[in-house]
C-alpha positions in Angstrom: 43.5 99.7 19.0 47.3 99.2 20.6 48.0 96.8 23.2 49.5 99.5 24.9 46.7 101.6 24.5 44.5 99.0 26.4 47.4 99.4 29.5 47.2 103.0 29.9 44.1 103.2 29.7 44.3 100.7 33.1 46.8 102.7 34.1 45.4 105.5 34.5 47.1 107.4 32.2 44.8 107.2 29.5 40.8 108.2 29.4 37.9 106.0 28.2 37.6 109.8 26.4 40.7 109.4 24.3 41.1 105.5 24.4 36.9 105.9 22.8 38.4 108.4 20.1 42.0 105.9 18.5 39.4 103.1 18.6 36.1 105.4 16.9 36.3 103.9 13.1 37.4 101.0 14.4 34.4 101.2 16.5 32.4 102.1 13.0 33.1 99.0 11.4 32.3 97.3 14.1 29.2 97.8 14.6 28.4 97.7 10.6 30.3 94.4 10.8 27.6 93.3 12.7 24.3 94.6 11.2 25.2 92.1 7.4 24.4 89.0 7.3 27.2 87.3 7.4 28.1 88.8 10.9 32.1 90.5 10.0 33.8 92.0 12.5 36.7 92.8 12.2 38.4 93.8 15.4 42.1 95.8 14.9 45.0 94.8 17.6 48.3 96.2 17.0 50.6 93.8 19.1 53.4 96.3 20.4 53.2 94.9 24.2 53.0 91.7 26.4 50.0 92.2 28.4 48.1 90.1 31.9 45.1 89.9 32.5 44.9 90.4 36.1 41.1 90.2 38.2 41.6 94.6 38.5 42.0 95.0 34.7 39.0 92.6 34.0 37.1 94.6 36.9 37.9 98.0 35.2 37.1 96.8 31.8 33.5 96.5 33.3 33.6 99.7 36.0 34.1 101.5 32.9 31.0 100.3 31.7 29.1 100.4 34.7 30.5 104.1 35.0 28.8 104.2 31.2 32.6 105.4 30.3 32.3 103.1 27.6 29.6 102.0 25.1 28.4 98.3 25.6 29.2 97.7 21.8 33.3 99.2 22.9 33.5 97.0 25.7 32.8 94.6 23.2 35.5 95.3 20.9 37.8 95.4 23.7 37.1 92.2 24.7 37.3 90.5 21.3 40.6 92.5 20.9 41.9 90.7 24.0 40.4 87.3 23.3 42.4 87.6 20.4 45.9 88.9 20.4 48.4 86.5 21.1 50.4 88.1 23.1 47.3 89.1 25.3 47.6 86.4 28.4 44.9 85.4 31.2 46.0 85.0 35.5 43.8 82.0 35.8 40.8 80.9 33.2 38.0 82.1 35.2 39.2 85.1 34.1 39.2 85.0 30.1 35.9 82.8 30.5 34.8 86.0 32.0 35.7 87.7 29.5 34.5 85.9 26.7 31.2 86.3 28.0 32.1 90.8 27.8 32.3 89.9 23.2 29.9 90.1 20.5 26.3 89.8 21.6 26.1 87.7 18.8 26.7 85.1 20.8 26.2 85.6 24.7 23.2 87.5 24.2 23.7 91.6 25.1 25.3 93.0 28.3 23.1 95.4 30.7 24.4 96.8 33.8 23.5 93.2 36.3 24.5 91.3 33.5 28.6 92.9 34.1 
């Protein structure tokens, strides 16, 4: 997944449907990894731009999940990708912490719409 695709998604020039199509194979590997005993869940990030995550982007991701544009596993994957990238910064620690809560359900439990 390219960071530029995430930025395009935030800006509205890439739809959730197209974003999902771009990461379909990655999501399948991520799902398979979650089912293994070792929980080896690969995350692929092409760091083609710098990306700063502010409150509005976090809200955008959460709303995409709440509006059924993204599935839980897709939101987990995107959150993991943002947190693992060396070229992503967060406006503040609170945004980084809340993004972390959206990652792998093995760590924080499954997401529900009321939690998000």
